GUTIRO-73243 format. One record per residue: residue number from 0; residue in three letters; z negated, y, x of N, C-alpha, C, O, CB in turn. Coordinates in nm, 2 decimals. Each point is the difference from the previous one (the first is absolute). Glycine has a CB too. Layout:
<pts>
k->NUM r->Ala npz->Z npy->Y npx->X capz->Z capy->Y capx->X cpz->Z cpy->Y cpx->X opz->Z opy->Y opx->X cbpz->Z cbpy->Y cbpx->X
...
</pts>
This chain:
<pts>
k->0 r->Met npz->3.48 npy->-0.19 npx->1.61 capz->-0.10 capy->0.10 capx->0.01 cpz->-0.07 cpy->0.02 cpx->-0.14 opz->-0.13 opy->0.02 opx->0.00 cbpz->0.25 cbpy->0.09 cbpx->0.18
k->1 r->Val npz->-0.05 npy->-0.11 npx->-0.29 capz->-0.06 capy->0.01 capx->-0.13 cpz->-0.09 cpy->-0.11 cpx->-0.03 opz->-0.11 opy->0.03 opx->-0.05 cbpz->0.31 cbpy->0.09 cbpx->-0.03
k->2 r->Pro npz->-0.17 npy->-0.25 npx->0.10 capz->-0.10 capy->-0.10 capx->-0.03 cpz->-0.13 cpy->0.01 cpx->0.08 opz->-0.10 opy->-0.03 opx->-0.05 cbpz->0.30 cbpy->-0.12 cbpx->0.00
k->3 r->Leu npz->-0.19 npy->0.19 npx->0.17 capz->-0.12 capy->0.02 capx->0.09 cpz->-0.08 cpy->0.11 cpx->-0.06 opz->-0.13 opy->-0.01 opx->-0.01 cbpz->0.25 cbpy->-0.06 cbpx->0.21
k->4 r->Leu npz->-0.06 npy->0.18 npx->-0.25 capz->-0.08 capy->0.11 capx->-0.06 cpz->-0.06 cpy->-0.05 cpx->-0.13 opz->-0.11 opy->0.04 opx->-0.03 cbpz->0.26 cbpy->0.13 cbpx->0.13
k->5 r->Leu npz->-0.08 npy->-0.25 npx->-0.18 capz->-0.06 capy->-0.05 capx->-0.12 cpz->-0.12 cpy->-0.09 cpx->0.02 opz->-0.10 opy->0.01 opx->-0.07 cbpz->0.33 cbpy->0.00 cbpx->-0.03
k->6 r->Val npz->-0.22 npy->-0.09 npx->0.21 capz->-0.11 capy->-0.09 capx->0.03 cpz->-0.12 cpy->0.08 cpx->0.05 opz->-0.11 opy->-0.03 opx->-0.04 cbpz->0.27 cbpy->-0.15 cbpx->0.10
k->7 r->Leu npz->-0.14 npy->0.28 npx->0.02 capz->-0.11 capy->0.09 capx->0.04 cpz->-0.06 cpy->0.07 cpx->-0.11 opz->-0.12 opy->0.02 opx->-0.01 cbpz->0.24 cbpy->0.01 cbpx->0.23
k->8 r->Leu npz->-0.03 npy->0.02 npx->-0.32 capz->-0.06 capy->0.07 capx->-0.11 cpz->-0.08 cpy->-0.09 cpx->-0.09 opz->-0.11 opy->0.04 opx->-0.05 cbpz->0.31 cbpy->0.11 cbpx->0.05
k->9 r->Leu npz->-0.15 npy->-0.28 npx->-0.02 capz->-0.08 capy->-0.09 capx->-0.07 cpz->-0.13 cpy->-0.04 cpx->0.06 opz->-0.10 opy->-0.01 opx->-0.07 cbpz->0.31 cbpy->-0.08 cbpx->-0.01
k->10 r->Ala npz->-0.21 npy->0.08 npx->0.21 capz->-0.13 capy->-0.03 capx->0.08 cpz->-0.09 cpy->0.12 cpx->-0.02 opz->-0.12 opy->-0.02 opx->-0.01 cbpz->0.24 cbpy->-0.13 cbpx->0.17
k->11 r->Leu npz->-0.07 npy->0.27 npx->-0.15 capz->-0.09 capy->0.12 capx->-0.01 cpz->-0.06 cpy->0.01 cpx->-0.14 opz->-0.12 opy->0.03 opx->-0.02 cbpz->0.26 cbpy->0.08 cbpx->0.19
k->12 r->Ile npz->-0.06 npy->-0.14 npx->-0.28 capz->-0.05 capy->0.00 capx->-0.13 cpz->-0.10 cpy->-0.11 cpx->-0.03 opz->-0.11 opy->0.03 opx->-0.05 cbpz->0.33 cbpy->0.06 cbpx->-0.03
k->13 r->Leu npz->-0.20 npy->-0.21 npx->0.13 capz->-0.10 capy->-0.11 capx->-0.01 cpz->-0.13 cpy->0.03 cpx->0.07 opz->-0.10 opy->-0.03 opx->-0.05 cbpz->0.29 cbpy->-0.13 cbpx->0.02
k->14 r->Phe npz->-0.17 npy->0.22 npx->0.15 capz->-0.12 capy->0.04 capx->0.08 cpz->-0.08 cpy->0.11 cpx->-0.08 opz->-0.12 opy->-0.01 opx->0.00 cbpz->0.23 cbpy->-0.05 cbpx->0.22
k->15 r->Gly npz->-0.04 npy->0.15 npx->-0.28 capz->-0.07 capy->0.11 capx->-0.08 cpz->-0.07 cpy->-0.06 cpx->-0.12 opz->-0.11 opy->0.04 opx->-0.03 cbpz->0.28 cbpy->0.12 cbpx->0.11
k->16 r->Ile npz->-0.10 npy->-0.25 npx->-0.14 capz->-0.07 capy->-0.06 capx->-0.12 cpz->-0.12 cpy->-0.08 cpx->0.04 opz->-0.10 opy->0.00 opx->-0.06 cbpz->0.32 cbpy->-0.01 cbpx->-0.06
k->17 r->Gly npz->-0.21 npy->-0.07 npx->0.23 capz->-0.11 capy->-0.07 capx->0.05 cpz->-0.12 cpy->0.08 cpx->0.04 opz->-0.11 opy->-0.03 opx->-0.03 cbpz->0.27 cbpy->-0.14 cbpx->0.11
k->18 r->Phe npz->-0.13 npy->0.29 npx->-0.02 capz->-0.11 capy->0.09 capx->0.04 cpz->-0.06 cpy->0.06 cpx->-0.12 opz->-0.12 opy->0.01 opx->-0.01 cbpz->0.24 cbpy->0.04 cbpx->0.22
k->19 r->Ala npz->-0.04 npy->-0.02 npx->-0.31 capz->-0.06 capy->0.06 capx->-0.12 cpz->-0.09 cpy->-0.10 cpx->-0.08 opz->-0.10 opy->0.04 opx->-0.05 cbpz->0.31 cbpy->0.11 cbpx->0.03
k->20 r->Val npz->-0.16 npy->-0.27 npx->0.02 capz->-0.08 capy->-0.11 capx->-0.07 cpz->-0.13 cpy->-0.02 cpx->0.08 opz->-0.11 opy->-0.02 opx->-0.07 cbpz->0.32 cbpy->-0.09 cbpx->-0.02
k->21 r->Lys npz->-0.21 npy->0.11 npx->0.22 capz->-0.12 capy->-0.02 capx->0.08 cpz->-0.10 cpy->0.12 cpx->-0.03 opz->-0.12 opy->-0.02 opx->-0.01 cbpz->0.25 cbpy->-0.10 cbpx->0.19
k->22 r->Val npz->-0.08 npy->0.24 npx->-0.19 capz->-0.08 capy->0.12 capx->-0.03 cpz->-0.06 cpy->-0.02 cpx->-0.14 opz->-0.12 opy->0.03 opx->-0.02 cbpz->0.26 cbpy->0.12 cbpx->0.18
k->23 r->Leu npz->-0.06 npy->-0.19 npx->-0.25 capz->-0.05 capy->-0.02 capx->-0.14 cpz->-0.11 cpy->-0.11 cpx->-0.01 opz->-0.09 opy->0.02 opx->-0.07 cbpz->0.31 cbpy->0.06 cbpx->-0.02
k->24 r->Trp npz->-0.21 npy->-0.18 npx->0.17 capz->-0.10 capy->-0.10 capx->0.01 cpz->-0.13 cpy->0.05 cpx->0.05 opz->-0.11 opy->-0.02 opx->-0.06 cbpz->0.28 cbpy->-0.15 cbpx->0.10
k->25 r->Trp npz->-0.17 npy->0.26 npx->0.06 capz->-0.12 capy->0.06 capx->0.05 cpz->-0.06 cpy->0.09 cpx->-0.10 opz->-0.12 opy->0.01 opx->-0.01 cbpz->0.21 cbpy->-0.03 cbpx->0.24
k->26 r->Val npz->-0.01 npy->0.10 npx->-0.30 capz->-0.05 capy->0.09 capx->-0.10 cpz->-0.06 cpy->-0.08 cpx->-0.11 opz->-0.11 opy->0.04 opx->-0.05 cbpz->0.29 cbpy->0.13 cbpx->0.10
k->27 r->Ala npz->-0.12 npy->-0.28 npx->-0.09 capz->-0.06 capy->-0.09 capx->-0.11 cpz->-0.13 cpy->-0.06 cpx->0.04 opz->-0.09 opy->0.00 opx->-0.08 cbpz->0.32 cbpy->-0.05 cbpx->0.00
k->28 r->Ile npz->-0.25 npy->0.01 npx->0.21 capz->-0.12 capy->-0.05 capx->0.05 cpz->-0.11 cpy->0.11 cpx->0.00 opz->-0.12 opy->-0.03 opx->-0.04 cbpz->0.25 cbpy->-0.14 cbpx->0.18
k->29 r->Val npz->-0.10 npy->0.29 npx->-0.10 capz->-0.10 capy->0.11 capx->0.00 cpz->-0.04 cpy->0.03 cpx->-0.14 opz->-0.12 opy->0.02 opx->-0.03 cbpz->0.22 cbpy->0.07 cbpx->0.24
k->30 r->Val npz->-0.01 npy->-0.08 npx->-0.31 capz->-0.03 capy->0.02 capx->-0.14 cpz->-0.09 cpy->-0.11 cpx->-0.05 opz->-0.09 opy->0.03 opx->-0.08 cbpz->0.31 cbpy->0.10 cbpx->0.05
k->31 r->Leu npz->-0.19 npy->-0.25 npx->0.06 capz->-0.08 capy->-0.11 capx->-0.05 cpz->-0.14 cpy->0.00 cpx->0.06 opz->-0.10 opy->-0.02 opx->-0.08 cbpz->0.30 cbpy->-0.12 cbpx->0.06
k->32 r->Ile npz->-0.22 npy->0.18 npx->0.14 capz->-0.13 capy->0.01 capx->0.06 cpz->-0.08 cpy->0.11 cpx->-0.07 opz->-0.12 opy->-0.01 opx->-0.03 cbpz->0.21 cbpy->-0.08 cbpx->0.25
k->33 r->Leu npz->-0.02 npy->0.21 npx->-0.24 capz->-0.07 capy->0.11 capx->-0.06 cpz->-0.04 cpy->-0.04 cpx->-0.15 opz->-0.11 opy->0.04 opx->-0.04 cbpz->0.24 cbpy->0.12 cbpx->0.18
k->34 r->Trp npz->-0.04 npy->-0.23 npx->-0.21 capz->-0.03 capy->-0.04 capx->-0.13 cpz->-0.12 cpy->-0.10 cpx->0.00 opz->-0.09 opy->0.01 opx->-0.09 cbpz->0.33 cbpy->0.02 cbpx->0.02
k->35 r->Leu npz->-0.25 npy->-0.12 npx->0.16 capz->-0.11 capy->-0.10 capx->0.01 cpz->-0.13 cpy->0.08 cpx->0.03 opz->-0.10 opy->-0.04 opx->-0.05 cbpz->0.26 cbpy->-0.15 cbpx->0.12
k->36 r->Ile npz->-0.16 npy->0.28 npx->0.02 capz->-0.12 capy->0.08 capx->0.03 cpz->-0.04 cpy->0.08 cpx->-0.12 opz->-0.12 opy->0.00 opx->-0.03 cbpz->0.19 cbpy->0.02 cbpx->0.27
k->37 r->Gly npz->0.02 npy->0.04 npx->-0.31 capz->-0.04 capy->0.07 capx->-0.13 cpz->-0.05 cpy->-0.10 cpx->-0.10 opz->-0.09 opy->0.04 opx->-0.08 cbpz->0.26 cbpy->0.13 cbpx->0.13
k->38 r->Phe npz->-0.12 npy->-0.29 npx->-0.06 capz->-0.04 capy->-0.10 capx->-0.10 cpz->-0.15 cpy->-0.04 cpx->0.04 opz->-0.08 opy->-0.02 opx->-0.09 cbpz->0.32 cbpy->-0.06 cbpx->0.05
k->39 r->Val npz->-0.27 npy->0.06 npx->0.16 capz->-0.13 capy->-0.05 capx->0.04 cpz->-0.10 cpy->0.12 cpx->0.00 opz->-0.11 opy->-0.03 opx->-0.04 cbpz->0.22 cbpy->-0.15 cbpx->0.19
k->40 r->Ala npz->-0.07 npy->0.30 npx->-0.12 capz->-0.09 capy->0.11 capx->0.01 cpz->-0.01 cpy->0.08 cpx->-0.12 opz->-0.03 opy->0.12 opx->0.01 cbpz->0.07 cbpy->-0.12 cbpx->0.23
k->41 r->Arg npz->0.00 npy->-0.05 npx->-0.36 capz->0.00 capy->0.08 capx->-0.12 cpz->-0.14 cpy->0.03 cpx->-0.04 opz->-0.09 opy->-0.08 opx->0.03 cbpz->0.31 cbpy->-0.02 cbpx->-0.10
k->42 r->Pro npz->-0.24 npy->0.21 npx->-0.01 capz->-0.13 capy->0.03 capx->-0.04 cpz->-0.06 cpy->-0.10 cpx->-0.10 opz->0.08 opy->-0.06 opx->-0.08 cbpz->-0.02 cbpy->0.30 cbpx->0.12
k->43 r->Lys npz->-0.19 npy->-0.25 npx->-0.04 capz->-0.06 capy->-0.10 capx->-0.09 cpz->-0.01 cpy->0.05 cpx->-0.15 opz->0.02 opy->-0.07 opx->-0.09 cbpz->-0.15 cbpy->-0.02 cbpx->0.29
k->44 r->Gly npz->0.11 npy->0.22 npx->-0.21 capz->-0.01 capy->0.06 capx->-0.14 cpz->0.13 cpy->0.04 cpx->-0.05 opz->0.10 opy->0.00 opx->0.07 cbpz->-0.33 cbpy->0.07 cbpx->-0.02
k->45 r->Gly npz->0.23 npy->-0.03 npx->-0.18 capz->0.12 capy->0.05 capx->-0.06 cpz->0.09 cpy->-0.11 cpx->-0.05 opz->-0.04 opy->-0.11 opx->-0.03 cbpz->0.03 cbpy->0.31 cbpx->0.18
k->46 r->Ser npz->0.14 npy->-0.17 npx->-0.15 capz->0.10 capy->-0.10 capx->-0.05 cpz->0.03 cpy->-0.10 cpx->0.10 opz->0.07 opy->-0.10 opx->-0.03 cbpz->0.03 cbpy->0.28 cbpx->-0.12
k->47 r->Gly npz->-0.13 npy->-0.17 npx->0.28 capz->0.02 capy->-0.09 capx->0.10 cpz->0.14 cpy->0.02 cpx->0.07 opz->0.03 opy->-0.08 opx->0.09 cbpz->-0.17 cbpy->-0.08 cbpx->-0.22
k->48 r->Arg npz->0.21 npy->0.26 npx->0.09 capz->0.13 capy->0.03 capx->0.06 cpz->-0.03 cpy->0.10 cpx->0.11 opz->-0.07 opy->0.10 opx->-0.02 cbpz->0.20 cbpy->-0.15 cbpx->-0.19
k->49 r->Trp npz->-0.07 npy->0.03 npx->0.33 capz->-0.01 capy->0.10 capx->0.11 cpz->0.12 cpy->0.09 cpx->0.00 opz->0.01 opy->0.09 opx->0.08 cbpz->-0.14 cbpy->-0.26 cbpx->0.05
k->50 r->Tyr npz->0.23 npy->0.14 npx->-0.21 capz->0.12 capy->0.09 capx->-0.01 cpz->0.00 cpy->0.08 cpx->-0.13 opz->-0.07 opy->-0.04 opx->-0.10 cbpz->0.20 cbpy->-0.12 cbpx->0.25
k->51 r->Arg npz->-0.05 npy->0.26 npx->-0.16 capz->-0.01 capy->0.09 capx->-0.12 cpz->0.10 cpy->-0.05 cpx->-0.11 opz->-0.02 opy->0.04 opx->-0.12 cbpz->-0.04 cbpy->0.15 cbpx->0.27
k->52 r->Trp npz->0.16 npy->-0.26 npx->-0.12 capz->0.10 capy->-0.04 capx->-0.11 cpz->-0.04 cpy->-0.13 cpx->-0.05 opz->0.06 opy->-0.06 opx->-0.09 cbpz->0.12 cbpy->0.19 cbpx->0.19
</pts>
């Protein structure tokens, strides 16, 4: 019974990690798109930076 529980726990952990990595990929894609939009749509005058830092 214990080996079965360990296998199920391992599968649950790996599924959780896979789900978290998939969510992080989507977040990274959204941030990249927003950065590209900001890079293309930056103001013409001034220092040319669209961000404050």
